N, C-alpha and C positions, 0 to 999 in steps of 0.2 A: 625533460619535455619530450613528448612523443609527436610524431608526424603521421597523420592518416592521409594517404594519398588518394586522389580521386580515382574512380574506376568502377567497373561493374561488380555485382555480387551474384553468386550462384551457389546453391547448395541446399542441404537439408540439415536441420539441427533440432534439438529438443528445447522446449521452453524452459526457463529456469523455474525453480519451485516458487510458489506464491508465498511471500513472507506474510501477507495478510491472512491467508488461510492457515499457514503454519502456526502463527502466534495464537490464534483462536483455539486451534486444536491442542496446543501445548498447555494453555491455561486450563482448558476443560479436563485434559488428562491429569493435571496436577490435583484436581478436585475429585478424581475418580479412584475409589478403592480397587485394588487389583492392577493388573498389567495391561497397558495399551501399547500396541505396536504401530509406529508411525513410519511410513516408508517415503522415499523420494523427498527428503526434507531440504536438500540443497545445502549451501554453505554461506548464506547471507549473514552479514554482521548483525542485523536486527534479529534474525533467528537465533544466533548464538547468544545474544543478550537475553532473549526470552528463556532460553534453556538455563542460563545461570539464575534467572529470577525464580523459575519454578523449583530449582534445587534448593534455593534459600527458603522458599515457602514450605519445603518438606518433601518434595517429590524425589524419587531415586531415578536417575537416568543412566541407562546402559547403552553405549554406542554400538550400533550394528552396521553392517555394510549398507550404505545408502540411507540409513535411518536410525531410529532410536527405539528403545523400549522404556516406557515411563511407568513407574509404579507410584501412584498417588496416595495422598492421605496420611503421609508421615508427619512427624513433628518438625517445626521450623528449624533450620540450621543457621540462621542469622537474622538480624533485625534490620539490616540495610539491604534494599533491593536496588542493584545497579542495572538500570535499563538501557545503558549505552546511549545511542542516539536515536532510539526508537520512540517516537511520539505515541504510537499505539500502545506499546508495552507500558510506558509510564502512566498513561491515563487509564488504560483498561486494568492493569495490575493493581491500581489503587483501590478498585472495587473488590477485587479478589482478596487482596491483603486485608481488607476491612472485615473479613469473616473472623479474623483472629482477635482474641481479647487482649493480647499483650502488645500488639501494635507493631508497625513497621515504618521506616523512613524510606521513601522512594526517591532516587536521584537519577539525573540524566546528564548528558554531556553535549558538547557542540552547540548546535542551534537550539537545543531544548532549553538552554539558559534563558532564552527570551520568548519562548513560545507559551501562550497562555494556558494555565491550568486551573483557573478559577471556577470552571464549570463543574468541578468535582465537589466543591465545598458544600453548597446548600443541599443537594440531593442526599449526600452521605449523612449529613447532620439530621435531615428529616427521617432517615432510616435508622437512627440510633447510634451513629458512628461519630467519634471525635475526629475532626479533620482540620489540619492547619496547613496553609501554604505560605510562601514568602512573598506577600504582596501580590498574590495571584500567580506567582511563578513557582517552579520547583526549587528546593525539595518539597515533597508532600509528606506530611506525617499523618498516619491514620491509626486509630485504635478502635476495634470493634467491641462486641460482636455486631454484625450486620443483622438487625432485628426484623426488618421488613416494615410494612406499613404503606403509607402513601407518599409519593414524591413527584415533583415536576423536574424534568431534565431539559436543560437548554441545549438543543441540537443545532443551533445556528452556526456555531464555529466548527464543530466537528461531531461526528457520530461515534468516535472512538471510546469515550467514557461510557456512553450508553451501551455499547457492545460489552464492555467490562461488567457493567451492572447486570446485563442479561445473563452473562456467564456465571456470575456469583450468586444471584438472588435465588435460584433453585435450591441452594445450600443454606439459605438464611433461616433464622429461627422461626419466622412466620411468613404468611402470605404477603404479597406486595402488589400494589397497583401503581403503575408509572404513567404519567401524562407527558407527552413530548409534542408541544404545540407547534414547533418550528423546526422540523427535522431537515437536515441536509444529508446528502450521501446515503439515501435510503438503501441502495443496493448492498452496501457494506453491512447494514443491519440484517438484511435478508441472508447474507452469508453467515452471520453469527447464528441466526435462527436455524439454518441448515446444520451447522455444527452441533448445536444443542439437540436437535432431533437425532443426529447420529449417536450421541451419547445417552439417548433415552430420556432427555429432560422434556417437561411439559411447560410450554409457554403459550399463552393466548395473546394473539396480536391483532389489532384492528387492521383492516385492509390497507389503510394509508399510513400505518405505523405510528399513529398519533397516541395510541393507548395500548398498554400491555398489562396483563394479569399473570403473575408468576406465583404458583403455589410454592411454599417453603418446604423444608424437611425432605427434599428429594435426594435420591441416591443415583449418581451417574453410573452407567455400565461401561466396562472397558470396550475399546474398539480396536480393530485392525484395519487401517486405511492408508491410502496414499495421499500425500499432499498434492493439491492441484497444481498444474502448470500455471505460470503467472501471466495473465493477460497484460499487465502493466509493462513487464519487460518484453513480452512478445510483440507489443505494439511497435517498438522500435525496429524489430526484425521485419515485421510486415511492411512498415513504411519503407525500409531499405529495399525490399523486393519491389514495392510499388513504384519507386522512383528510379531504381538503378539495376534491375535485373530480374532474378527468378529465385525466390526463397520459399522453402517448404518448412513449416514449423510443426513439430510433433508435440503431443502431450497436453494439448489444450482441451478442456471440457466444453463441448458444444452448448450445454445447458447450464453453464456455470452461473452462480449468483454474483461473481465478481463484477464490480461496476465497470471496469475497463474493457469488458467484453464489448461495450458500446463502440469500440474502435471500428468494429465491422460496419456500423451505421455510417460513421464518418468517411471511411474508405469508399463505401458505396456512393455516398453523396458526392465524392470527388471523382467518381467514374473509374476507380481503381479496379484492376483485374484481380479479384480475390475470390477464391472458391474452395469449398471443402472437397478433399479427395479421400474418401473413407473417413478416417479419424484424424487426418492431417489437413492443415490449412496452407494453401499456396497463394502467394502474392507475386504477380509478374508486372513488369514495367508496362505502362500504357500512357496515353495522353490524359492528363489530369485537368479538371476544371475547378474553378473556385467553388467553395462550399460554405454553408453555414451549419454550425453544430453547437449545441448547448452542452457544455462540459461541466455545468454546475455540480452534478452528482458524480462526476468522474474527473476531478481536476488534474489528476496525474497524467491525463492524456494531452494536456496542453503542449508539453515539449515535443513529443513525436508529431502531433498534428500541426504544430507551427512549422516544422521542417517540411511536412507534406505540402502545406499551403505555399511555401516558398517555391515549390515546383509546379504549382497549379496555375493555369491561365486565369487571370482576373484577380479580384480582391475577395478573400475569404474572411469570415467572421467567426470567431470561437467565443461563445458566451460563457460567463461565469468567472471572469478574470479576478473578481474580488476574493475568490477562494484561495488565491495564490500568495497572498502577502505573508501568511504565517506557515509557509513550507520551509524546507531546509535552507532556501534562500527566498528573497522576495522574487518569486519565480517569474512574475509578469515583467518586472523591470529587467531581470536578468535575460529573459528571452529577447526583449527589445534590444538591449545593449549588445548582446553577443551575436545575434543573428544579423543585426544591422552592421556590426563590424565586419561580417563576412560578405556584405553586399546586399543583404536583404532589405525589404521595405516593410517595417512593422510599427505599429503604434497602439497604445491602449486608448480606446475611445469609450468612455463610460465604463460599463461592465464587460466590454468585449475587447478581445485582441484582434486587430485587423491586420492582415498580411496580404500584400500585393505580390503575386508571383513574378519571378524573373531570375536570370542567371546569378549564381553566387560566385564571387571571386575567390573566396577562401581567406585564410589568415589565421590569427591567433584567437583562441577561445579560452576565456576564464570560466571554469565550471562552477565557481562560487562554492566549492565544497559540497556540491549538490549532485547526487548520483544521476538524476534524470537530466540535468543540464549537460553533464559529461557525455551521456549517451546521445543526446540530441546533437551536440557538436560533432560527434564522430559520424553520425548518419548524414548530417548536412555536408560533410566533406565529399561524399561519394560523387555528386554531380557538380562540385565546385571546380574552378579552373586550376587552383594551386593546392588544393587540399587544406587541411587544418592542422595547426600545431596547438598542443595543449599540455599544460602542466597540472599536476594534481589529479590526474585521471584515476588514481587509486580510490577515490570516493565512491566508485561504482560498487565497492565491496558491501555497501549498505544493503543492496538488494540483488545485485547480479555480478558477483565477483569474476565470473568467466566471460563478461561481455566482450572485452577486447580480443580475447582468444576466439570467441565465437565469430566476431566480425572478421578476424583474420582468416578463419577457416572458410568463410564465404568468399573471401578474396583469393583463395588458393595459395595463401602464404602460411608459413609455420608459426 
């Protein structure tokens, strides 16, 4: 069990690599003949799982300083794809694997045992693929080839499978039209479209992302690019600066398509002192006020924004809490239980998480094996009376393995 003591933070550090951007780029590179150079990939567990998946799919991976060289288009090296605990990898790679006529079995671990996978079934079958799940859960068995055609995709639960289809369908045997009548998390789909554009793929998308036309028989072109800094992980650093000091975050793209860039809107609504300084983003402590923010399209912002709201005067409302039930934990319930245990005042009211600001006493946080809950508990400690004790903090390896070292560097401790 570790103890995070209260106290100010001050310093400069680089945002972690975006696992969302990385996994999309890796899957596209695996489908690309020739060599792609990917820089600044970080060391997240989800990224490592996706690297293993693309090698099983046939890509050759060469480790470089800070990155990898991926040679795509080779023969499969196995028929089981181990996606670790990455929901994106499991759902998206099911579409990429469906290009293959011999088939694959995709498996995951941890919370993926209970997270729904039924959204992959009907669209893949409509596009000519044999697909079986275990009662709507993993493992997923797919056997192609992905022929193209017309399909409707359920985007209400998640956009991850849709992103996988968009990555795979330019390589399908024929043209495809997709209808997506109820899409959530549209910004993540726009990130996928940006990755496809970088690899030279042509995809026609309606302005509201309700309809897509994807020509088949396309060939991707190799890329040399850096993985974006992660706005999801950076949100915790920015909140730490906004409530407890002065933090400068490097490596974030101002015009990123990442959904969690919207943390800037929430910070502004709370009256936080946040500003760009050249290419760096600085957050300094200021008096915070209650805010309302719709996180339906960026549910990963709930944990850092809940901590922000604990230190804002008045009652804040974060909308979209229904999106949190199928995360690594039941994140809405976990936020209420763990931040309440520290002295916070929180409740789920309809589809909103309501938080009334006030001093936190501190105490013990159970991260529920959820990387974002562990980071939220650590940031909540900074202005608490007694600090926070936590076991199981290693779960941050899923997205930000260096998080606790980064926090310690802001505290001026080794």
